[in-house]
C-alpha distance (Angstrom), angle and dihedral (degrees) to the residues before:
residue distance angle dihedral
M1 . . .
S2 3.80 . .
L3 3.84 93.5 .
S4 3.79 91.8 49.8
T5 3.78 89.2 52.6
A6 3.80 91.4 49.2
R7 3.80 91.2 45.6
S8 3.81 92.5 52.5
F9 3.77 90.5 45.4
L10 3.80 92.9 51.4
S11 3.78 95.8 44.7
E12 3.78 113.4 111.3
A13 3.78 94.6 -129.6
C14 3.86 93.4 59.7
Y15 3.80 116.2 103.6
G16 3.76 140.5 154.3
E17 3.78 122.7 10.2
Q18 3.80 95.5 4.5
E19 3.80 91.1 66.0
L20 3.77 118.8 102.7
D21 3.77 125.3 -155.7
A22 3.81 120.7 -102.8
N23 3.80 95.9 -98.3
S24 3.82 93.1 50.7
A25 3.80 90.3 50.5
L26 3.80 91.4 50.1
M27 3.79 91.1 48.9
E28 3.84 90.7 52.5
L29 3.78 91.3 51.4
D30 3.81 90.4 45.3
K31 3.79 88.7 57.5
G32 3.77 88.4 55.5
L33 3.81 91.7 49.4
R34 3.79 90.6 53.2
S35 3.78 92.8 48.2
G36 3.81 118.6 118.0
K37 3.77 92.7 -132.7
L38 3.80 118.0 88.5
G39 3.79 93.3 -147.3
E40 3.79 93.5 56.4
Q41 3.80 91.3 46.7
C42 3.80 91.5 52.3
E43 3.78 91.8 46.3
A44 3.81 90.7 51.7
V45 3.80 92.0 49.4
V46 3.81 94.7 52.1
L47 3.85 91.0 51.0
F48 3.80 92.5 63.4
P49 3.87 96.0 85.5
K50 3.81 89.6 59.2
L51 3.79 89.3 49.6
F52 3.81 90.5 52.5
Q53 3.79 91.5 47.5
K54 3.79 93.5 50.5
Y55 3.83 96.8 41.4
P56 3.82 110.5 24.1
F57 3.79 94.1 176.9
P58 3.85 117.9 144.2
I59 3.84 95.2 -134.5
L60 3.83 92.0 51.4
I61 3.81 93.4 43.9
N62 3.81 91.2 48.7
S63 3.79 92.5 51.5
A64 3.79 92.2 44.9
F65 3.79 94.8 50.7
L66 3.79 91.1 48.8
K67 3.83 89.0 55.0
L68 3.80 89.9 48.1
A69 3.83 89.8 49.9
D70 3.80 89.1 55.3
I71 3.80 90.8 51.3
F72 3.83 88.8 48.1
R73 3.81 91.0 51.2
L74 3.81 97.8 45.0
G75 3.82 104.1 27.4
N76 3.76 132.8 82.6
N77 3.81 126.6 -94.2
F78 3.79 93.9 -89.6
L79 3.80 91.5 55.8
R80 3.81 89.3 45.9
L81 3.79 89.2 52.8
C82 3.81 89.7 51.4
V83 3.80 91.2 50.8
L84 3.82 89.2 48.6
K85 3.82 91.0 54.1
V86 3.81 91.4 47.8
T87 3.82 90.1 51.3
Q88 3.77 92.4 49.8
Q89 3.83 92.1 47.6
S90 3.80 90.8 49.3
E91 3.81 96.8 47.6
K92 3.81 93.9 130.0
H93 3.84 90.1 57.9
L94 3.81 97.1 51.8
E95 3.81 93.1 90.4
K96 3.82 88.2 62.4
I97 3.82 92.8 65.7
L98 3.77 105.9 112.6
N99 3.82 101.9 -172.0
V100 3.81 96.2 51.6
D101 3.81 94.1 156.1
E102 3.81 94.3 53.7
F103 3.81 92.1 44.1
V104 3.83 93.1 50.5
K105 3.82 91.3 43.4
R106 3.81 92.0 58.2
V107 3.79 93.2 45.4
F108 3.79 95.1 43.3
S109 3.85 93.4 54.9
V110 3.84 88.9 75.9
I111 3.85 91.1 62.6
H112 3.81 88.4 79.3
S113 3.80 93.0 58.4
N114 3.78 120.9 122.7
D115 3.81 89.7 -133.9
P116 3.87 110.0 93.3
V117 3.81 90.7 -157.4
A118 3.82 91.1 55.8
R119 3.82 89.5 48.9
A120 3.80 90.0 49.0
I121 3.80 92.7 52.5
T122 3.79 89.2 47.5
L123 3.77 91.2 52.0
R124 3.78 91.0 51.6
M125 3.81 88.4 48.0
L126 3.80 90.6 52.9
G127 3.83 89.6 47.7
S128 3.83 90.0 52.6
L129 3.85 88.6 51.7
A130 3.83 94.1 49.2
S131 3.81 92.4 108.9
I132 3.80 92.3 64.0
I133 3.86 99.8 32.9
P134 3.80 103.6 35.4
E135 3.84 95.2 143.7
R136 3.83 101.4 42.5
K137 3.80 103.2 134.9
N138 3.81 94.9 -163.2
A139 3.81 89.5 55.6
H140 3.84 90.0 48.7
H141 3.79 91.2 50.7
S142 3.78 93.7 48.7
I143 3.81 92.2 50.5
R144 3.85 91.3 50.5
Q145 3.82 90.3 50.4
S146 3.76 93.7 47.1
L147 3.80 91.2 54.6
D148 3.80 86.8 69.0
S149 3.80 93.9 50.8
H150 3.81 120.9 124.4
D151 3.79 91.4 -140.3
N152 3.80 112.5 92.9
V153 3.83 94.1 -152.5
E154 3.77 91.7 54.8
V155 3.81 93.4 45.5
E156 3.83 91.6 52.1
A157 3.80 89.4 49.4
A158 3.80 90.0 49.8
I159 3.82 90.1 51.3
F160 3.84 89.5 52.5
A161 3.81 91.4 49.4
A162 3.80 92.8 44.6
A163 3.81 91.2 52.2
S164 3.81 91.1 49.5
F165 3.81 94.1 48.7
S166 3.81 92.5 43.4
A167 3.79 89.2 58.4
Q168 3.82 91.5 52.7
S169 3.81 105.7 32.3
K170 3.78 126.7 56.3
D171 3.85 92.1 -168.2
F172 3.78 93.5 51.7
A173 3.83 92.2 46.2
A174 3.82 90.9 51.0
G175 3.81 91.4 47.5
I176 3.79 97.8 46.2
C177 3.81 98.3 40.4
N178 3.82 95.4 83.5
K179 3.79 93.0 45.7
V180 3.81 92.0 50.4
S181 3.81 89.9 47.5
E182 3.83 90.5 52.7
M183 3.77 92.1 48.9
I184 3.80 92.8 48.6
Q185 3.80 93.4 49.2
G186 3.81 94.8 39.0
L187 3.79 115.5 112.5
D188 3.82 91.8 -142.7
T189 3.81 93.4 58.3
P190 3.81 112.2 98.7
V191 3.79 117.2 -120.7
D192 3.82 93.5 -119.6
L193 3.84 89.4 54.5
K194 3.81 90.3 49.3
L195 3.79 89.5 53.6
K196 3.82 89.1 55.1
L197 3.81 93.5 45.7
I198 3.80 97.9 49.2
P199 3.88 96.6 68.3
M200 3.78 88.1 60.4
L201 3.82 88.9 72.0
Q202 3.82 91.8 69.5
H203 3.81 88.1 75.2
M204 3.82 93.6 57.1
H205 3.78 93.5 96.2
H206 3.83 102.3 106.5
D207 3.81 95.0 107.3
A208 3.79 137.5 8.1
S209 3.81 98.4 -106.2
L210 3.79 92.2 50.3
A211 3.78 92.6 48.4
S212 3.83 90.9 46.2
S213 3.79 94.5 53.3
S214 3.83 90.8 47.2
R215 3.80 91.2 50.0
E216 3.82 91.7 50.8
L217 3.81 90.3 50.9
L218 3.78 92.5 48.9
Q219 3.82 91.3 47.1
H220 3.82 88.7 52.4
L221 3.81 91.3 49.4
V222 3.81 92.8 49.9
N223 3.80 90.5 51.7
S224 3.81 97.9 40.0
Y225 3.82 102.3 43.1
P226 3.84 110.7 47.4
S227 3.85 95.0 174.9
T228 3.79 114.5 123.4
P229 3.84 98.2 -117.1
M230 3.81 93.1 46.9
V231 3.80 93.4 47.4
I232 3.80 91.8 47.6
V233 3.81 95.5 49.0
S234 3.82 94.0 41.9
L235 3.77 94.8 47.4
H236 3.77 93.6 47.1
T237 3.80 92.1 48.0
F238 3.79 89.4 47.9
T239 3.81 89.8 53.2
Q240 3.78 93.9 46.9
L241 3.83 90.8 50.4
A242 3.84 91.0 50.5
A243 3.81 91.8 47.3
F244 3.82 91.9 50.7
S245 3.80 96.5 45.0
L246 3.87 97.4 32.0
I247 3.82 86.6 -142.0
D248 3.79 125.1 128.7
I249 3.80 92.6 3.3
P250 3.86 91.2 143.8
K251 3.82 89.9 56.6
Q252 3.77 91.0 47.1
L253 3.78 91.0 50.1
Q254 3.79 90.3 53.5
L255 3.82 90.9 48.6
L256 3.81 93.7 50.2
L257 3.80 92.9 45.8
Q258 3.79 89.6 48.7
Y259 3.85 91.0 55.7
L260 3.77 90.5 43.3
R261 3.77 91.7 53.3
D262 3.82 102.4 36.4
D263 3.81 108.6 25.6
P264 3.85 111.5 90.6
R265 3.86 94.4 -157.9
K266 3.78 113.2 104.5
A267 3.83 92.4 -153.0
V268 3.79 91.0 57.2
K269 3.84 91.7 45.7
R270 3.80 89.7 50.0
L271 3.79 91.6 51.3
A272 3.79 91.4 47.6
I273 3.81 90.2 52.6
N274 3.83 92.2 50.4
D275 3.80 91.0 48.8
L276 3.82 91.2 47.4
K277 3.77 88.8 52.9
L278 3.80 89.9 53.3
L279 3.81 91.5 51.4
A280 3.78 90.9 45.8
K281 3.81 89.2 58.8
K282 3.82 96.1 39.8
A283 3.79 101.7 42.7
P284 3.84 114.0 8.1
H285 3.82 89.7 154.0
L286 3.82 90.5 67.1
W287 3.82 93.9 59.0
I288 3.77 106.6 105.3
R289 3.81 123.5 -159.7
E290 3.83 93.4 -98.8
N291 3.84 91.2 57.4
T292 3.77 93.0 52.3
Q293 3.81 91.5 44.4
T294 3.80 92.2 51.9
L295 3.79 90.4 50.8
C296 3.84 90.4 50.3
E297 3.82 91.4 50.8
C298 3.80 91.5 50.6
A299 3.81 91.7 48.8
L300 3.84 91.9 49.8
T301 3.81 92.9 52.8
I302 3.79 102.9 36.4
P303 3.82 112.3 107.7
Y304 3.83 96.8 -160.6
N305 3.80 118.3 89.2
S306 3.81 93.5 -154.4
L307 3.84 92.3 56.8
K308 3.79 92.4 41.3
L309 3.80 88.2 53.9
G310 3.80 91.4 52.8
M311 3.81 92.3 50.0
L312 3.77 90.8 48.5
A313 3.79 89.8 50.8
V314 3.82 88.7 56.3
L315 3.83 91.1 47.8
S316 3.81 91.8 47.3
T317 3.81 88.5 54.1
L318 3.76 91.6 47.9
S319 3.81 94.3 45.0
G320 3.80 91.2 64.0
T321 3.81 93.0 54.3
I322 3.77 138.6 62.5
A323 3.83 89.8 -86.1
I324 3.81 91.8 81.5
K325 3.82 91.6 50.7
Q326 3.79 90.0 50.4
Y327 3.79 88.5 50.4
F328 3.78 93.3 56.1
N329 3.79 96.2 38.5
N330 3.79 91.5 52.3
A331 3.80 90.8 43.4
A332 3.77 90.9 53.3
A333 3.81 90.6 51.6
G334 3.81 92.6 51.1
S335 3.74 128.7 87.0
S336 3.82 99.3 -123.3
I337 3.80 103.0 46.9
L338 3.78 102.5 150.6
P339 3.86 101.6 60.6
R340 3.78 93.6 46.5
L341 3.75 95.7 43.8
T342 3.77 91.2 46.3
D343 3.80 92.4 58.1
L344 3.75 94.7 62.2
V345 3.80 95.8 40.5
K346 3.80 91.4 42.9
L347 3.81 91.4 52.6
A348 3.81 93.1 49.9
Q349 3.81 93.2 45.9
E350 3.77 91.9 47.7
C351 3.78 93.2 50.1
C352 3.83 93.8 47.2
Y353 3.83 88.0 73.3
H354 3.77 96.7 37.4
S355 3.83 119.2 136.4
N356 3.80 90.6 -127.6
L357 3.80 107.7 80.5
S358 3.81 94.1 -151.2
V359 3.82 91.4 52.9
A360 3.81 89.7 47.5
A361 3.82 91.2 50.7
H362 3.79 92.3 53.3
G363 3.82 89.6 45.7
V364 3.80 89.6 55.2
V365 3.78 92.2 48.7
V366 3.79 92.7 50.4
L367 3.84 93.6 45.4
S368 3.81 93.6 47.9
N369 3.82 91.8 48.5
I370 3.80 89.7 49.3
A371 3.79 89.7 51.7
I372 3.80 89.7 51.3
S373 3.81 96.6 45.1
C374 3.79 99.9 36.2
P375 3.83 117.1 105.1
E376 3.78 114.0 -90.0
K377 3.83 95.5 -112.8
D378 3.79 120.6 87.6
I379 3.79 93.1 5.1
V380 3.84 101.6 120.1
Q381 3.81 94.4 91.6
L382 3.82 91.6 45.6
E383 3.81 91.1 52.2
Q384 3.78 91.4 51.0
D385 3.82 91.4 48.2
T386 3.80 89.9 50.0
V387 3.81 94.3 50.3
L388 3.79 91.1 46.8
G389 3.82 91.4 50.5
V390 3.81 92.9 48.8
E391 3.82 92.7 46.3
S392 3.80 93.5 49.1
L393 3.82 91.4 50.9
L394 3.83 91.3 46.1
M395 3.78 90.7 50.5
L396 3.81 91.0 50.5
C397 3.80 96.4 47.1
S398 3.81 100.9 36.7
Q399 3.81 93.0 75.4
D400 3.79 96.0 45.4
S401 3.81 116.7 81.6
S402 3.84 95.8 -169.3
P403 3.82 116.7 123.4
S404 3.82 93.8 -115.4
A405 3.79 92.4 50.7
Q406 3.81 91.0 48.3
T407 3.77 92.0 49.6
T408 3.81 89.9 50.5
L409 3.79 90.1 47.3
K410 3.82 91.9 54.4
T411 3.81 90.7 49.1
A412 3.80 92.2 50.4
L413 3.82 92.7 46.7
T414 3.81 91.1 49.7
S415 3.80 90.3 52.4
L416 3.79 90.7 47.3
V417 3.83 92.8 52.1
K418 3.81 90.7 48.3
L419 3.80 91.3 49.0
L420 3.81 93.9 48.9
K421 3.80 91.2 47.9
N422 3.82 89.4 58.8
R423 3.81 96.6 33.8
P424 3.82 105.6 39.1
H425 3.78 94.6 171.1
L426 3.82 89.7 71.7
S427 3.80 93.1 56.1
Q428 3.80 101.9 89.3
S429 3.79 96.5 58.3
A430 3.80 92.1 41.2
V431 3.81 92.7 52.4
E432 3.81 91.1 48.7
F433 3.83 89.0 51.6
L434 3.81 92.1 50.5
L435 3.78 92.9 47.7
G436 3.81 90.2 51.5
Q437 3.82 91.7 48.2
L438 3.83 91.2 50.7
H439 3.80 90.2 71.5
L440 3.81 93.4 50.9
S441 3.81 102.3 39.0
C442 3.80 130.9 95.4
H443 3.83 118.3 -103.2
S444 3.80 97.4 -100.3
S445 3.79 90.9 49.6
R446 3.80 91.1 50.4
V447 3.77 90.0 57.7
H448 3.81 92.3 55.2
M449 3.83 91.3 45.6
C450 3.78 90.5 52.0
H451 3.81 89.7 53.3
A452 3.82 89.1 51.9
L453 3.80 92.7 48.2
S454 3.82 89.3 50.2
A455 3.80 90.5 53.6
I456 3.83 92.2 47.4
A457 3.82 93.4 48.2
T458 3.81 90.1 47.8
H459 3.85 91.4 55.0
L460 3.83 93.5 38.3
P461 3.83 109.8 30.6
V462 3.78 91.2 173.7
L463 3.82 89.0 74.7
G464 3.82 92.3 58.4
D465 3.79 97.8 86.9
G466 3.77 92.5 50.6
M467 3.78 95.3 54.8
L468 3.80 97.5 39.5
G469 3.82 96.8 83.5
D470 3.82 94.3 51.8
L471 3.82 91.6 45.8
V472 3.78 93.3 51.9
D473 3.85 90.9 48.9
L474 3.77 90.0 50.3
Y475 3.84 91.4 48.0
R476 3.78 89.7 56.2
V477 3.81 90.8 62.4
A478 3.80 99.7 26.7
G479 3.78 100.9 96.4
H480 3.78 124.4 53.2
T481 3.81 100.5 139.6
S482 3.75 136.7 30.9
T483 3.84 96.8 -120.8
G484 3.76 120.9 138.4
E485 3.84 93.2 -107.6
Q486 3.80 90.9 51.7
Q487 3.82 91.9 50.2
E488 3.79 90.9 49.7
L489 3.81 90.2 49.4
L490 3.79 91.9 52.2
V491 3.79 90.3 53.4
S492 3.82 93.9 46.5
L493 3.80 93.7 47.6
A494 3.78 91.8 47.5
T495 3.82 90.0 51.4
V496 3.85 91.5 53.7
I497 3.80 90.4 48.1
F498 3.80 91.4 51.3
V499 3.81 91.3 49.9
A500 3.80 92.5 46.3
S501 3.80 92.6 47.4
Q502 3.81 91.2 56.8
S503 3.83 96.0 -139.9
S504 3.83 94.3 -49.8
L505 3.78 113.2 97.0
S506 3.81 117.0 -171.4
L507 3.79 121.1 -134.4
E508 3.83 90.5 -110.4
V509 3.79 92.5 55.4
K510 3.82 92.4 48.0
T511 3.78 91.0 50.2
V512 3.81 93.5 50.9
I513 3.82 93.2 49.1
K514 3.80 94.0 45.7
Q515 3.80 91.7 48.5
Q516 3.81 92.2 54.5
L517 3.78 91.5 44.9
E518 3.77 91.6 53.4
N519 3.81 92.7 47.9
V520 3.82 105.4 46.0
A521 3.79 112.5 -5.5
N522 3.78 123.0 104.5
G523 3.81 124.1 -143.6
W524 3.78 94.5 -95.4
T525 3.78 91.6 53.2
V526 3.81 91.0 50.5
Y527 3.78 90.1 50.5
R528 3.79 92.9 50.2
I529 3.82 90.2 49.9
A530 3.82 90.7 48.7
R531 3.79 89.2 50.8
Q532 3.82 91.3 50.7
A533 3.78 89.7 49.5
S534 3.78 89.8 53.7
R535 3.83 90.7 50.0
M536 3.78 92.5 50.9
G537 3.82 95.4 48.3
C538 3.86 98.2 -104.6
H539 3.79 91.4 129.6
E540 3.79 97.8 155.0
F541 3.80 92.1 56.8
S542 3.81 93.2 43.8
S543 3.78 89.9 51.8
E544 3.78 90.4 54.8
L545 3.82 91.4 50.2
Y546 3.81 93.0 48.6
Q547 3.80 88.1 49.3
C548 3.79 93.6 56.1
L549 3.82 92.1 43.5
R550 3.81 95.9 55.5
T551 3.79 94.6 79.8
R552 3.82 94.6 45.6
V553 3.79 98.3 67.2
A554 3.81 126.5 93.1
S555 3.83 99.3 -141.7
E556 3.78 132.4 61.8
H557 3.80 89.0 -137.8
F558 3.80 90.1 59.9
Y559 3.80 88.8 45.7
F560 3.79 92.0 55.3
W561 3.81 91.3 43.5
L562 3.80 91.6 55.2
N563 3.77 91.6 42.9
S564 3.81 90.5 54.2
L565 3.81 90.6 50.6
K566 3.79 89.3 51.1
E567 3.80 91.8 52.8
F568 3.79 92.3 46.7
S569 3.82 90.4 50.8
Q570 3.77 90.2 51.2
A571 3.79 90.5 49.8
E572 3.80 92.4 51.6
Q573 3.80 90.3 46.4
C574 3.82 89.2 57.0
L575 3.77 90.2 52.5
S576 3.81 94.0 46.9
L577 3.81 90.6 59.6
V578 3.82 93.5 61.8
E579 3.80 113.3 113.5
E580 3.78 124.5 -147.7
G581 3.82 112.9 -92.8
D582 3.82 94.8 13.6
Y583 3.79 98.4 116.3
S584 3.78 97.6 164.7
G585 3.83 88.8 51.2
A586 3.78 89.3 48.2
M587 3.82 91.8 54.1
S588 3.79 92.7 51.6
A589 3.83 91.9 44.5
I590 3.82 92.1 50.6
A591 3.82 90.4 48.0
E592 3.79 91.0 50.9
A593 3.79 91.4 46.2
L594 3.78 91.6 50.7
R595 3.81 90.3 53.3
S596 3.81 90.2 52.9
Y597 3.79 91.8 45.5
Q598 3.81 91.6 51.5
K599 3.82 90.0 51.5
G600 3.78 90.1 46.5
I601 3.78 95.7 50.9
A602 3.81 90.1 50.5
S603 3.82 88.8 54.5
L604 3.77 90.8 44.1
T605 3.79 91.0 54.4
A606 3.79 89.9 49.5
A607 3.82 89.5 51.6
S608 3.82 93.6 58.2
T609 3.82 121.4 101.5
P610 3.82 132.5 -172.2
L611 3.83 90.1 -100.9
S612 3.83 92.6 42.8
P613 3.85 108.4 30.0
L614 3.85 93.5 168.1
T615 3.80 89.2 -141.0
F616 3.81 95.4 157.2
Q617 3.80 93.6 47.1
C618 3.83 92.7 50.7
E619 3.79 93.8 46.6
F620 3.82 91.1 47.0
I621 3.81 91.9 53.6
K622 3.79 91.3 46.9
L623 3.80 88.8 55.2
R624 3.80 89.9 49.4
I625 3.81 90.1 51.8
D626 3.83 91.0 48.4
T627 3.82 89.7 50.5
L628 3.80 92.7 51.2
Q629 3.82 91.3 47.2
A630 3.78 89.9 50.6
L631 3.81 91.2 50.2
S632 3.79 90.8 48.9
Q633 3.80 90.9 51.3
L634 3.80 89.7 48.3
I635 3.81 92.1 54.4
C636 3.82 90.6 47.9
T637 3.77 90.4 50.3
C638 3.81 92.9 49.3
N639 3.83 90.7 48.3
S640 3.80 90.2 50.0
L641 3.78 91.4 49.3
K642 3.77 89.8 49.2
T643 3.82 93.9 51.3
S644 3.79 94.7 41.0
P645 3.81 109.9 32.8
P646 3.81 120.2 -173.4
P647 3.80 116.5 -85.3
A648 3.75 122.7 -102.1
I649 3.80 91.9 -105.7
A650 3.86 92.7 53.6
T651 3.85 91.4 105.9
T652 3.80 91.1 51.3
I653 3.80 91.9 48.2
A654 3.83 90.7 50.2
L655 3.84 92.2 50.6
T656 3.80 91.3 47.1
S657 3.77 96.4 47.9
G658 3.80 94.4 38.3
D659 3.84 89.3 -130.0
D660 3.77 108.9 121.0
V661 3.84 91.7 -166.9
Q662 3.84 88.4 70.8
R663 3.82 87.5 78.4
C664 3.81 86.8 80.3
G665 3.81 93.0 61.4
R666 3.79 123.9 -142.0
I667 3.79 92.8 -16.5
S668 3.83 88.9 76.8
V669 3.80 90.4 60.5
Q670 3.81 91.9 48.0
């Protein structure tokens, strides 16, 4: 009965009166832990992560972990395994344990068991607790001893614990490094055990000498053991160590590129590509021109699309960083600029028209980043090639609704927006192309194109007027059905129209949008469009949409919510009409806006519920009201100062009284 109560309490769909407080829930689970039935005990243990998630209080977590430690100490191996899983799932709550010593003491007592499985579970438990007990010497000693065990399960658990402690403790890493090295190089150590020991070396990055000895060992392993598993594990560990310590990354880049170029095994090439991608993200500034050039040459000659795709992914990461600028700057300083420059550009241009859409997408990204980062001179042809490559890919993907084509389309549009932001003179032709493709594309592609047009019009508002006519014509024929894609298209098109209109919608545009909304749009779509109108400054139109939506909801809380949004839109509309220098008009506009805001906050308060109190929204509007009142007071003060300037003797009065504010005259007293 107690577990069913706890289960119903911890279920996500349980609200209101059925909820119990944290202590009651812990007591219910404690009853399950003390049950004589193994099944009920296990069920109680696995419910603890939900308890921690619902009530992440240190006192409760401390008590709960102490109870779990007792179960770990007294229970069987299956219960210990359940406690281990709970500890690993609740890793972010471990730092909230208050009685760490008592908790570890209860867990650690099992390490002296005669059962190797129990010792193995305990070692994994200690490894999971490494973040809160990194310097426990008894744990360090037990791990070292267990590495010499004859039981494979215990040795594997010791390796896991040693890796966890090495990542957290400099002293443990320094003490265990020599032992791990001896085990890896020992002739009596099985190969499969060596493969599990090698990844531990990636954590030996706490000081230079430790990292240096680990790198030497890994270099020796790579040269001495040419088998595929050993090369893969050693290379990857080598890369992880370099990425953590940020030492010898240039040497690691050369090693990875050497294997990528010379090793015939696809698995090794694939690993080298993944590690190069990691180093491209971690340290792009350490990629010299020769590294990038070698990668380009490999990508040009590789016959496998999967590997070419991986290399292009590395290049697309590098092309958005300083590495690509270093490439061109160093190339410009060299004597043979054209062959080396041509390789990178040739690869990108070749891939832009590749039959594989993913390869083409990366080619477009690389080419657009080159066009952005390339020196200004002699770039006209490169810009034209980039635009042609992007447009051809967009034309190919815009009529295909498959997920891969849509992903490629989004990548190409992102690159186009980034290119136009840095090269504004290309925007006019690109916008005309997108508007033409909107009429020919499938619905999902139109949505992505609308997002791109919105971004372009936001960066370059001057293009808004030119695209408005085509967008309104398309909106007239956009919606014929009430499907989800059609509704999304209506929202996206409306957003572009709002951005292009620059906060001033004409009567014709309003009529077209309203007509489509009445014909095919559902209430949620109308609300989303109203929200976009508010975001883009079209407050008058959003107020009208909120007004018509108020009577279409089934709850009075929703009614008051929409009514408050209508009042806020009207208030912002009053403020948007203020002209610069018209202080009397500003005073009346602020007064009118404050009236609307007061009505709106009353409706907003009425819209709140115990489960949704709308605290942030109410406080935000109160701050907006306070700001407007302060601005109104400032204008009044400035007008008063203008009509009643300080007297001529104000400076003398200020010097006599010692109060410098008296220079302003009577306005300082007011």
